[in-house]
N, CA, C, O and the ligand as a Tripos MOL2 file, in Angstrom:
@<TRIPOS>MOLECULE
protein
  273   271    69     0     0
PROTEIN
NO_CHARGES

@<TRIPOS>ATOM
      1 N         118.7430   71.2180   92.2090 N.3       1 MET1
      2 CA        118.3080   72.2090   91.4090 C.3       1 MET1
      3 C         116.9230   72.3080   91.3170 C.2       1 MET1
      4 O         116.2460   71.2810   91.2830 O.2       1 MET1
      5 N         116.3060   73.6490   91.2630 N.am      2 GLU2
      6 CA        114.8200   73.9700   91.1680 C.3       2 GLU2
      7 C         114.5350   75.0630   90.4600 C.2       2 GLU2
      8 O         115.4310   75.9070   90.4820 O.2       2 GLU2
      9 N         113.6180   75.3200   89.8600 N.am      3 THR3
     10 CA        113.2350   76.3860   89.0400 C.3       3 THR3
     11 C         111.8710   77.0900   89.6460 C.2       3 THR3
     12 O         110.7770   76.5560   89.8290 O.2       3 THR3
     13 N         112.2050   78.2320   89.8600 N.am      4 GLU4
     14 CA        110.8830   79.0370   90.4490 C.3       4 GLU4
     15 C         111.0740   80.5000   90.0650 C.2       4 GLU4
     16 O         112.1950   80.8910   89.7390 O.2       4 GLU4
     17 N         110.0630   81.2960   90.0900 N.am      5 LYS5
     18 CA        110.1410   82.6650   89.7480 C.3       5 LYS5
     19 C         110.8500   83.4780   90.8250 C.2       5 LYS5
     20 O         110.4480   83.5590   91.9860 O.2       5 LYS5
     21 N         111.6320   83.9060   90.4770 N.am      6 ILE6
     22 CA        112.5770   84.5650   91.5080 C.3       6 ILE6
     23 C         112.4000   85.9000   92.1240 C.2       6 ILE6
     24 O         112.2180   86.8500   91.3630 O.2       6 ILE6
     25 N         112.4240   86.0630   93.1970 N.am      7 ALA7
     26 CA        112.0190   87.3970   93.9950 C.3       7 ALA7
     27 C         113.0880   88.4230   93.6920 C.2       7 ALA7
     28 O         112.7730   89.6090   93.7910 O.2       7 ALA7
     29 N         114.3600   88.0850   93.3230 N.am      8 TYR8
     30 CA        115.4250   89.0050   93.0190 C.3       8 TYR8
     31 C         115.1210   90.1350   92.3100 C.2       8 TYR8
     32 O         115.6690   91.2220   92.4940 O.2       8 TYR8
     33 N         114.1000   89.8690   91.3530 N.am      9 PHE9
     34 CA        113.7800   91.0900   90.4430 C.3       9 PHE9
     35 C         112.7760   91.9120   90.9200 C.2       9 PHE9
     36 O         112.4720   93.0110   90.4550 O.2       9 PHE9
     37 N         112.2940   91.3770   91.8140 N.am     10 GLU10
     38 CA        110.9520   92.2340   92.4060 C.3      10 GLU10
     39 C         111.3990   93.4680   93.4150 C.2      10 GLU10
     40 O         110.6550   94.4220   93.6380 O.2      10 GLU10
     41 N         112.7360   93.3180   94.0020 N.am     11 ARG11
     42 CA        113.1660   94.0760   94.7510 C.3      11 ARG11
     43 C         113.5060   95.6440   94.1180 C.2      11 ARG11
     44 O         114.1020   95.7760   93.0490 O.2      11 ARG11
     45 N         113.0500   96.7670   94.9150 N.am     12 PRO12
     46 CA        113.1270   98.1190   94.2590 C.3      12 PRO12
     47 C         114.5450   98.3390   93.8850 C.2      12 PRO12
     48 O         114.8140   98.8660   92.8050 O.2      12 PRO12
     49 N         115.6100   97.9080   94.8430 N.am     13 GLN13
     50 CA        116.8530   98.5670   94.4350 C.3      13 GLN13
     51 C         117.3230   97.7440   93.1380 C.2      13 GLN13
     52 O         118.3700   98.1310   92.6180 O.2      13 GLN13
     53 N         116.6770   96.6790   92.5760 N.am     14 ASN14
     54 CA        117.0580   96.2430   91.4050 C.3      14 ASN14
     55 C         116.3730   96.8280   90.2960 C.2      14 ASN14
     56 O         116.5100   96.2760   89.2040 O.2      14 ASN14
     57 N         115.7000   97.7930   90.3800 N.am     15 LEU15
     58 CA        114.7590   98.2660   89.2530 C.3      15 LEU15
     59 C         115.7590   98.6750   88.0120 C.2      15 LEU15
     60 O         115.3140   98.4010   86.8970 O.2      15 LEU15
     61 N         116.6340   99.0940   88.0470 N.am     16 LYS16
     62 CA        117.6990   99.4180   86.7570 C.3      16 LYS16
     63 C         118.2680   98.0510   86.3420 C.2      16 LYS16
     64 O         118.6590   97.9580   85.1780 O.2      16 LYS16
     65 N         118.3590   97.0380   87.1000 N.am     17 HIS17
     66 CA        118.6780   95.8510   86.5820 C.3      17 HIS17
     67 C         117.6570   95.2590   85.7730 C.2      17 HIS17
     68 O         117.7970   94.7870   84.6450 O.2      17 HIS17
     69 N         116.4490   95.3410   86.5740 N.am     18 LYS18
     70 CA        115.2010   94.7080   85.9150 C.3      18 LYS18
     71 C         114.9700   95.4140   84.4720 C.2      18 LYS18
     72 O         114.8670   94.7800   83.4220 O.2      18 LYS18
     73 N         114.9120   96.6820   84.5740 N.am     19 GLU19
     74 CA        114.9390   97.2940   83.1620 C.3      19 GLU19
     75 C         115.7090   96.8690   82.1010 C.2      19 GLU19
     76 O         115.2960   96.7550   80.9470 O.2      19 GLU19
     77 N         117.0040   96.5970   82.5460 N.am     20 PHE20
     78 CA        118.0150   96.1840   81.6320 C.3      20 PHE20
     79 C         117.6200   94.7770   81.0250 C.2      20 PHE20
     80 O         117.7690   94.5120   79.8320 O.2      20 PHE20
     81 N         117.1460   93.9750   81.8830 N.am     21 ILE21
     82 CA        116.7730   92.6700   81.4700 C.3      21 ILE21
     83 C         115.7930   92.8590   80.5790 C.2      21 ILE21
     84 O         115.8640   92.4270   79.4280 O.2      21 ILE21
     85 N         114.6760   93.6040   81.0980 N.am     22 GLU22
     86 CA        113.5220   93.7550   79.8620 C.3      22 GLU22
     87 C         113.8260   94.0940   78.6290 C.2      22 GLU22
     88 O         113.2590   93.6070   77.6510 O.2      22 GLU22
     89 N         114.9580   95.1570   78.5570 N.am     23 SER23
     90 CA        115.4120   95.7030   77.3330 C.3      23 SER23
     91 C         116.1820   94.9330   76.5700 C.2      23 SER23
     92 O         116.5870   95.3990   75.5050 O.2      23 SER23
     93 N         116.5500   93.5540   76.9770 N.am     24 GLN24
     94 CA        117.0310   92.6040   76.2360 C.3      24 GLN24
     95 C         116.4140   91.5090   76.0640 C.2      24 GLN24
     96 O         116.9950   90.5000   75.6630 O.2      24 GLN24
     97 N         114.9030   91.5580   76.3960 N.am     25 SER25
     98 CA        113.9850   90.1490   76.5700 C.3      25 SER25
     99 C         113.4450   89.8060   75.0240 C.2      25 SER25
    100 O         112.6890   88.8360   74.9780 O.2      25 SER25
    101 N         113.6640   90.3160   74.0450 N.am     26 ASN26
    102 CA        113.3710   89.8810   72.7320 C.3      26 ASN26
    103 C         114.2600   88.9020   71.8830 C.2      26 ASN26
    104 O         115.4810   88.9850   72.0190 O.2      26 ASN26
    105 N         113.8050   88.1170   71.1450 N.am     27 CYS27
    106 CA        114.3790   87.0950   70.5630 C.3      27 CYS27
    107 C         115.0340   87.6870   69.2420 C.2      27 CYS27
    108 O         114.3490   88.2120   68.3640 O.2      27 CYS27
    109 N         116.2700   87.5740   69.1790 N.am     28 ALA28
    110 CA        117.2850   88.3270   68.0640 C.3      28 ALA28
    111 C         116.7590   87.7400   66.6720 C.2      28 ALA28
    112 O         116.9690   88.2330   65.5640 O.2      28 ALA28
    113 N         116.0580   86.6250   66.9520 N.am     29 LEU29
    114 CA        115.9080   85.8330   65.5290 C.3      29 LEU29
    115 C         114.4130   86.3780   64.8970 C.2      29 LEU29
    116 O         114.2640   86.8250   63.7600 O.2      29 LEU29
    117 N         113.4050   86.2320   65.8790 N.am     30 CYS30
    118 CA        111.9530   86.4380   65.5800 C.3      30 CYS30
    119 C         111.4500   87.5980   66.2650 C.2      30 CYS30
    120 O         110.3010   87.9390   65.9830 O.2      30 CYS30
    121 N         112.0940   88.2690   67.1110 N.am     31 GLY31
    122 CA        111.6070   89.1980   67.9600 C.3      31 GLY31
    123 C         110.4530   89.1000   69.1480 C.2      31 GLY31
    124 O         110.0990   89.9980   69.9110 O.2      31 GLY31
    125 N         109.9680   87.7090   69.0700 N.am     32 ASN32
    126 CA        109.1900   87.1550   70.2430 C.3      32 ASN32
    127 C         109.8230   87.6550   71.4530 C.2      32 ASN32
    128 O         111.0270   87.9060   71.5040 O.2      32 ASN32
    129 N         108.9250   87.8180   72.5420 N.am     33 ILE33
    130 CA        109.3060   88.2080   73.9640 C.3      33 ILE33
    131 C         109.7420   86.7740   74.4950 C.2      33 ILE33
    132 O         109.0070   85.7880   74.4540 O.2      33 ILE33
    133 N         111.0540   86.7910   75.0060 N.am     34 LEU34
    134 CA        111.6000   85.8840   75.6720 C.3      34 LEU34
    135 C         111.0820   85.2980   76.8250 C.2      34 LEU34
    136 O         110.6790   86.1510   77.6160 O.2      34 LEU34
    137 N         110.9330   84.0340   77.2440 N.am     35 GLN35
    138 CA        110.5550   83.5130   78.5050 C.3      35 GLN35
    139 C         111.7260   83.1510   79.3510 C.2      35 GLN35
    140 O         112.4780   82.2100   79.0960 O.2      35 GLN35
    141 N         111.8440   83.9930   80.4260 N.am     36 LEU36
    142 CA        113.1240   83.8260   81.3570 C.3      36 LEU36
    143 C         112.6660   82.7350   82.4240 C.2      36 LEU36
    144 O         111.5930   82.6540   83.0230 O.2      36 LEU36
    145 N         113.6220   82.0430   82.4770 N.am     37 THR37
    146 CA        113.6240   80.9940   83.6110 C.3      37 THR37
    147 C         114.8600   81.1010   84.5100 C.2      37 THR37
    148 O         115.9780   81.3910   84.0830 O.2      37 THR37
    149 N         114.6070   80.8790   85.6130 N.am     38 HIS38
    150 CA        115.7590   80.8490   86.8270 C.3      38 HIS38
    151 C         115.9110   79.3470   87.4530 C.2      38 HIS38
    152 O         114.9740   78.6900   87.9060 O.2      38 HIS38
    153 N         117.0450   79.0040   87.3980 N.am     39 SER39
    154 CA        117.3830   77.6860   87.9010 C.3      39 SER39
    155 C         118.1520   78.1590   89.2300 C.2      39 SER39
    156 O         119.1390   78.8870   89.1220 O.2      39 SER39
    157 N         117.6940   77.7430   90.4640 N.am     40 ILE40
    158 CA        118.4580   78.2440   91.5910 C.3      40 ILE40
    159 C         119.2480   76.9280   92.2040 C.2      40 ILE40
    160 O         118.6850   75.8550   92.4200 O.2      40 ILE40
    161 N         120.5840   77.1780   92.4360 N.am     41 ASP41
    162 CA        121.3670   76.2660   93.0620 C.3      41 ASP41
    163 C         121.8570   76.6280   94.3010 C.2      41 ASP41
    164 O         122.9140   77.2520   94.3950 O.2      41 ASP41
    165 N         120.9920   76.2010   95.5730 N.am     42 ARG42
    166 CA        121.2020   76.7460   96.8360 C.3      42 ARG42
    167 C         122.5750   76.0520   97.3300 C.2      42 ARG42
    168 O         123.1210   76.4480   98.3590 O.2      42 ARG42
    169 N         123.0310   75.1550   96.6680 N.am     43 GLY43
    170 CA        124.2150   74.5380   97.1740 C.3      43 GLY43
    171 C         125.4390   75.5060   96.9410 C.2      43 GLY43
    172 O         126.3030   75.7720   97.7770 O.2      43 GLY43
    173 N         125.3520   75.9890   95.6320 N.am     44 LEU44
    174 CA        126.5500   76.9160   95.2800 C.3      44 LEU44
    175 C         125.9560   78.4080   95.2380 C.2      44 LEU44
    176 O         126.6590   79.2410   94.6650 O.2      44 LEU44
    177 N         124.7920   78.8110   95.7590 N.am     45 ASN45
    178 CA        124.2610   80.0610   95.8460 C.3      45 ASN45
    179 C         124.2120   80.9160   94.5710 C.2      45 ASN45
    180 O         124.3720   82.1360   94.5250 O.2      45 ASN45
    181 N         123.9720   80.1070   93.5640 N.am     46 ILE46
    182 CA        124.0460   80.5780   92.2540 C.3      46 ILE46
    183 C         122.5000   80.7060   91.6030 C.2      46 ILE46
    184 O         121.6750   79.8430   91.9040 O.2      46 ILE46
    185 N         122.1800   81.6690   90.8160 N.am     47 VAL47
    186 CA        120.9360   81.5820   90.0310 C.3      47 VAL47
    187 C         121.3170   81.6140   88.6360 C.2      47 VAL47
    188 O         121.9860   82.5670   88.2350 O.2      47 VAL47
    189 N         120.9650   80.6670   87.8330 N.am     48 GLN48
    190 CA        121.2430   80.6160   86.4890 C.3      48 GLN48
    191 C         119.9570   81.2330   85.8050 C.2      48 GLN48
    192 O         118.8550   80.8750   86.2230 O.2      48 GLN48
    193 N         120.0450   82.0730   84.8540 N.am     49 GLU49
    194 CA        119.0320   82.7350   84.0070 C.3      49 GLU49
    195 C         119.1480   82.0060   82.6150 C.2      49 GLU49
    196 O         120.1920   81.9530   81.9640 O.2      49 GLU49
    197 N         117.9770   81.4650   82.2520 N.am     50 VAL50
    198 CA        118.0260   81.0550   80.8440 C.3      50 VAL50
    199 C         116.8600   81.8400   80.0660 C.2      50 VAL50
    200 O         115.7180   81.8670   80.5260 O.2      50 VAL50
    201 N         117.1750   82.4190   78.9730 N.am     51 ALA51
    202 CA        116.0600   83.2050   78.0610 C.3      51 ALA51
    203 C         115.6210   81.9930   76.9620 C.2      51 ALA51
    204 O         116.5110   81.4460   76.3100 O.2      51 ALA51
    205 N         114.4620   81.6720   76.8200 N.am     52 LEU52
    206 CA        113.9560   80.7330   76.1100 C.3      52 LEU52
    207 C         112.9660   81.3970   75.0300 C.2      52 LEU52
    208 O         112.0110   82.0680   75.4200 O.2      52 LEU52
    209 N         113.1950   81.2110   73.7800 N.am     53 CYS53
    210 CA        112.1970   81.9200   72.7080 C.3      53 CYS53
    211 C         111.1300   80.7250   72.4790 C.2      53 CYS53
    212 O         111.4860   79.6300   72.0440 O.2      53 CYS53
    213 N         109.8980   81.0060   72.7840 N.am     54 PRO54
    214 CA        108.6870   80.1850   72.5620 C.3      54 PRO54
    215 C         108.6200   79.7810   71.2130 C.2      54 PRO54
    216 O         108.2690   78.6280   70.9610 O.2      54 PRO54
    217 N         108.9390   80.6480   70.2220 N.am     55 SER55
    218 CA        108.7550   80.3530   68.8450 C.3      55 SER55
    219 C         109.9080   79.6670   68.3330 C.2      55 SER55
    220 O         109.6880   78.6090   67.7430 O.2      55 SER55
    221 N         111.0820   80.0590   68.4410 N.am     56 CYS56
    222 CA        112.0500   79.2910   67.8490 C.3      56 CYS56
    223 C         112.6920   78.1010   68.6710 C.2      56 CYS56
    224 O         113.5700   77.3420   68.2610 O.2      56 CYS56
    225 N         112.0580   78.0890   69.9600 N.am     57 GLU57
    226 CA        112.4700   76.9730   70.9560 C.3      57 GLU57
    227 C         113.8470   76.9030   71.1190 C.2      57 GLU57
    228 O         114.3330   75.7830   71.2800 O.2      57 GLU57
    229 N         114.6510   77.9830   71.1070 N.am     58 ILE58
    230 CA        116.0130   78.0690   71.4910 C.3      58 ILE58
    231 C         116.3760   78.8210   72.7720 C.2      58 ILE58
    232 O         115.7430   79.8280   73.0880 O.2      58 ILE58
    233 N         117.2760   78.4020   73.4370 N.am     59 LYS59
    234 CA        117.8430   79.0510   74.5940 C.3      59 LYS59
    235 C         118.7860   80.1800   74.0330 C.2      59 LYS59
    236 O         119.7630   79.7900   73.3930 O.2      59 LYS59
    237 N         118.6110   81.4880   74.1940 N.am     60 THR60
    238 CA        119.4440   82.3510   73.6890 C.3      60 THR60
    239 C         120.5980   83.1450   74.4810 C.2      60 THR60
    240 O         121.5270   83.8240   74.0440 O.2      60 THR60
    241 N         120.1710   82.7870   75.9590 N.am     61 ARG61
    242 CA        121.3880   83.0990   76.7480 C.3      61 ARG61
    243 C         121.3390   82.4490   78.1370 C.2      61 ARG61
    244 O         120.3110   81.9110   78.5470 O.2      61 ARG61
    245 N         122.3750   82.5060   78.7920 N.am     62 THR62
    246 CA        122.3760   82.0020   79.9380 C.3      62 THR62
    247 C         123.1490   82.9270   80.8420 C.2      62 THR62
    248 O         124.2390   83.3250   80.4310 O.2      62 THR62
    249 N         122.6620   83.3680   82.1770 N.am     63 LYS63
    250 CA        123.6940   84.1830   82.9430 C.3      63 LYS63
    251 C         123.6350   83.5060   84.3080 C.2      63 LYS63
    252 O         122.8220   82.6410   84.6340 O.2      63 LYS63
    253 N         124.5910   84.0100   85.0480 N.am     64 GLU64
    254 CA        124.5830   83.2310   86.5630 C.3      64 GLU64
    255 C         124.6360   84.5080   87.4140 C.2      64 GLU64
    256 O         125.4410   85.4210   87.2300 O.2      64 GLU64
    257 N         123.7910   84.4780   88.2650 N.am     65 PHE65
    258 CA        123.9230   85.4370   89.3880 C.3      65 PHE65
    259 C         124.2720   84.7680   90.6940 C.2      65 PHE65
    260 O         123.7740   83.7170   91.0980 O.2      65 PHE65
    261 N         125.3170   85.6000   91.3960 N.am     66 GLN66
    262 CA        125.5500   84.9710   92.7120 C.3      66 GLN66
    263 C         124.4770   85.3700   93.9120 C.2      66 GLN66
    264 O         124.0620   86.5290   93.9160 O.2      66 GLN66
    265 N         124.1770   84.7710   94.5730 N.am     67 LEU67
    266 CA        123.2770   85.0980   95.6480 C.3      67 LEU67
    267 C         124.1000   85.3470   96.9500 C.2      67 LEU67
    268 O         125.1390   84.7570   97.2480 O.2      67 LEU67
    269 N         123.5500   86.1930   97.5890 N.am     68 ASN68
    270 CA        124.2510   86.4700   99.0150 C.3      68 ASN68
    271 C         123.7570   85.6870   99.9720 C.2      68 ASN68
    272 O         124.1850   85.7730  101.1230 O.2      68 ASN68
    273 ZN        112.6630   83.5670   68.2250 Zn       69 ZN69
@<TRIPOS>BOND
     1     1     2 1
     2     2     3 1
     3     3     4 2
     4     3     5 am
     5     5     6 1
     6     6     7 1
     7     7     8 2
     8     7     9 am
     9     9    10 1
    10    10    11 1
    11    11    12 2
    12    11    13 am
    13    13    14 1
    14    14    15 1
    15    15    16 2
    16    15    17 am
    17    17    18 1
    18    18    19 1
    19    19    20 2
    20    19    21 am
    21    21    22 1
    22    22    23 1
    23    23    24 2
    24    23    25 am
    25    25    26 1
    26    26    27 1
    27    27    28 2
    28    27    29 am
    29    29    30 1
    30    30    31 1
    31    31    32 2
    32    31    33 am
    33    33    34 1
    34    34    35 1
    35    35    36 2
    36    35    37 am
    37    37    38 1
    38    38    39 1
    39    39    40 2
    40    39    41 am
    41    41    42 1
    42    42    43 1
    43    43    44 2
    44    43    45 am
    45    45    46 1
    46    46    47 1
    47    47    48 2
    48    47    49 am
    49    49    50 1
    50    50    51 1
    51    51    52 2
    52    51    53 am
    53    53    54 1
    54    54    55 1
    55    55    56 2
    56    55    57 am
    57    57    58 1
    58    58    59 1
    59    59    60 2
    60    59    61 am
    61    61    62 1
    62    62    63 1
    63    63    64 2
    64    63    65 am
    65    65    66 1
    66    66    67 1
    67    67    68 2
    68    67    69 am
    69    69    70 1
    70    70    71 1
    71    71    72 2
    72    71    73 am
    73    73    74 1
    74    74    75 1
    75    75    76 2
    76    75    77 am
    77    77    78 1
    78    78    79 1
    79    79    80 2
    80    79    81 am
    81    81    82 1
    82    82    83 1
    83    83    84 2
    84    83    85 am
    85    85    86 1
    86    86    87 1
    87    87    88 2
    88    87    89 am
    89    89    90 1
    90    90    91 1
    91    91    92 2
    92    91    93 am
    93    93    94 1
    94    94    95 1
    95    95    96 2
    96    95    97 am
    97    97    98 1
    98    98    99 1
    99    99   100 2
   100    99   101 am
   101   101   102 1
   102   102   103 1
   103   103   104 2
   104   103   105 am
   105   105   106 1
   106   106   107 1
   107   107   108 2
   108   107   109 am
   109   109   110 1
   110   110   111 1
   111   111   112 2
   112   111   113 am
   113   113   114 1
   114   114   115 1
   115   115   116 2
   116   115   117 am
   117   117   118 1
   118   118   119 1
   119   119   120 2
   120   119   121 am
   121   121   122 1
   122   122   123 1
   123   123   124 2
   124   123   125 am
   125   125   126 1
   126   126   127 1
   127   127   128 2
   128   127   129 am
   129   129   130 1
   130   130   131 1
   131   131   132 2
   132   131   133 am
   133   133   134 1
   134   134   135 1
   135   135   136 2
   136   135   137 am
   137   137   138 1
   138   138   139 1
   139   139   140 2
   140   139   141 am
   141   141   142 1
   142   142   143 1
   143   143   144 2
   144   143   145 am
   145   145   146 1
   146   146   147 1
   147   147   148 2
   148   147   149 am
   149   149   150 1
   150   150   151 1
   151   151   152 2
   152   151   153 am
   153   153   154 1
   154   154   155 1
   155   155   156 2
   156   155   157 am
   157   157   158 1
   158   158   159 1
   159   159   160 2
   160   159   161 am
   161   161   162 1
   162   162   163 1
   163   163   164 2
   164   163   165 am
   165   165   166 1
   166   166   167 1
   167   167   168 2
   168   167   169 am
   169   169   170 1
   170   170   171 1
   171   171   172 2
   172   171   173 am
   173   173   174 1
   174   174   175 1
   175   175   176 2
   176   175   177 am
   177   177   178 1
   178   178   179 1
   179   179   180 2
   180   179   181 am
   181   181   182 1
   182   182   183 1
   183   183   184 2
   184   183   185 am
   185   185   186 1
   186   186   187 1
   187   187   188 2
   188   187   189 am
   189   189   190 1
   190   190   191 1
   191   191   192 2
   192   191   193 am
   193   193   194 1
   194   194   195 1
   195   195   196 2
   196   195   197 am
   197   197   198 1
   198   198   199 1
   199   199   200 2
   200   199   201 am
   201   201   202 1
   202   202   203 1
   203   203   204 2
   204   203   205 am
   205   205   206 1
   206   206   207 1
   207   207   208 2
   208   207   209 am
   209   209   210 1
   210   210   211 1
   211   211   212 2
   212   211   213 am
   213   213   214 1
   214   214   215 1
   215   215   216 2
   216   215   217 am
   217   217   218 1
   218   218   219 1
   219   219   220 2
   220   219   221 am
   221   221   222 1
   222   222   223 1
   223   223   224 2
   224   223   225 am
   225   225   226 1
   226   226   227 1
   227   227   228 2
   228   227   229 am
   229   229   230 1
   230   230   231 1
   231   231   232 2
   232   231   233 am
   233   233   234 1
   234   234   235 1
   235   235   236 2
   236   235   237 am
   237   237   238 1
   238   238   239 1
   239   239   240 2
   240   239   241 am
   241   241   242 1
   242   242   243 1
   243   243   244 2
   244   243   245 am
   245   245   246 1
   246   246   247 1
   247   247   248 2
   248   247   249 am
   249   249   250 1
   250   250   251 1
   251   251   252 2
   252   251   253 am
   253   253   254 1
   254   254   255 1
   255   255   256 2
   256   255   257 am
   257   257   258 1
   258   258   259 1
   259   259   260 2
   260   259   261 am
   261   261   262 1
   262   262   263 1
   263   263   264 2
   264   263   265 am
   265   265   266 1
   266   266   267 1
   267   267   268 2
   268   267   269 am
   269   269   270 1
   270   270   271 1
   271   271   272 2
@<TRIPOS>SUBSTRUCTURE
     1 MET1         2 RESIDUE 1 A MET
     2 GLU2         6 RESIDUE 1 A GLU
     3 THR3        10 RESIDUE 1 A THR
     4 GLU4        14 RESIDUE 1 A GLU
     5 LYS5        18 RESIDUE 1 A LYS
     6 ILE6        22 RESIDUE 1 A ILE
     7 ALA7        26 RESIDUE 1 A ALA
     8 TYR8        30 RESIDUE 1 A TYR
     9 PHE9        34 RESIDUE 1 A PHE
    10 GLU10       38 RESIDUE 1 A GLU
    11 ARG11       42 RESIDUE 1 A ARG
    12 PRO12       46 RESIDUE 1 A PRO
    13 GLN13       50 RESIDUE 1 A GLN
    14 ASN14       54 RESIDUE 1 A ASN
    15 LEU15       58 RESIDUE 1 A LEU
    16 LYS16       62 RESIDUE 1 A LYS
    17 HIS17       66 RESIDUE 1 A HIS
    18 LYS18       70 RESIDUE 1 A LYS
    19 GLU19       74 RESIDUE 1 A GLU
    20 PHE20       78 RESIDUE 1 A PHE
    21 ILE21       82 RESIDUE 1 A ILE
    22 GLU22       86 RESIDUE 1 A GLU
    23 SER23       90 RESIDUE 1 A SER
    24 GLN24       94 RESIDUE 1 A GLN
    25 SER25       98 RESIDUE 1 A SER
    26 ASN26      102 RESIDUE 1 A ASN
    27 CYS27      106 RESIDUE 1 A CYS
    28 ALA28      110 RESIDUE 1 A ALA
    29 LEU29      114 RESIDUE 1 A LEU
    30 CYS30      118 RESIDUE 1 A CYS
    31 GLY31      122 RESIDUE 1 A GLY
    32 ASN32      126 RESIDUE 1 A ASN
    33 ILE33      130 RESIDUE 1 A ILE
    34 LEU34      134 RESIDUE 1 A LEU
    35 GLN35      138 RESIDUE 1 A GLN
    36 LEU36      142 RESIDUE 1 A LEU
    37 THR37      146 RESIDUE 1 A THR
    38 HIS38      150 RESIDUE 1 A HIS
    39 SER39      154 RESIDUE 1 A SER
    40 ILE40      158 RESIDUE 1 A ILE
    41 ASP41      162 RESIDUE 1 A ASP
    42 ARG42      166 RESIDUE 1 A ARG
    43 GLY43      170 RESIDUE 1 A GLY
    44 LEU44      174 RESIDUE 1 A LEU
    45 ASN45      178 RESIDUE 1 A ASN
    46 ILE46      182 RESIDUE 1 A ILE
    47 VAL47      186 RESIDUE 1 A VAL
    48 GLN48      190 RESIDUE 1 A GLN
    49 GLU49      194 RESIDUE 1 A GLU
    50 VAL50      198 RESIDUE 1 A VAL
    51 ALA51      202 RESIDUE 1 A ALA
    52 LEU52      206 RESIDUE 1 A LEU
    53 CYS53      210 RESIDUE 1 A CYS
    54 PRO54      214 RESIDUE 1 A PRO
    55 SER55      218 RESIDUE 1 A SER
    56 CYS56      222 RESIDUE 1 A CYS
    57 GLU57      226 RESIDUE 1 A GLU
    58 ILE58      230 RESIDUE 1 A ILE
    59 LYS59      234 RESIDUE 1 A LYS
    60 THR60      238 RESIDUE 1 A THR
    61 ARG61      242 RESIDUE 1 A ARG
    62 THR62      246 RESIDUE 1 A THR
    63 LYS63      250 RESIDUE 1 A LYS
    64 GLU64      254 RESIDUE 1 A GLU
    65 PHE65      258 RESIDUE 1 A PHE
    66 GLN66      262 RESIDUE 1 A GLN
    67 LEU67      266 RESIDUE 1 A LEU
    68 ASN68      270 RESIDUE 1 A ASN
    69 ZN69       273 GROUP 0 **** ****
């Protein structure tokens, strides 16, 4: 496992996806902007997204994306 800034969201064809993600990027508890981190498992070709609130220090969600 490794963590890095993922290029997936930089692609123009994923702008709608990016906007959706950003619209969901505030902590439900305190309203702070969440820090998104992505753990890439190259063995399984899966990216796991974790949203961490720096104020509450809670992980608010995880998502998994299948890589091509
Ligand atoms: Zn919070």
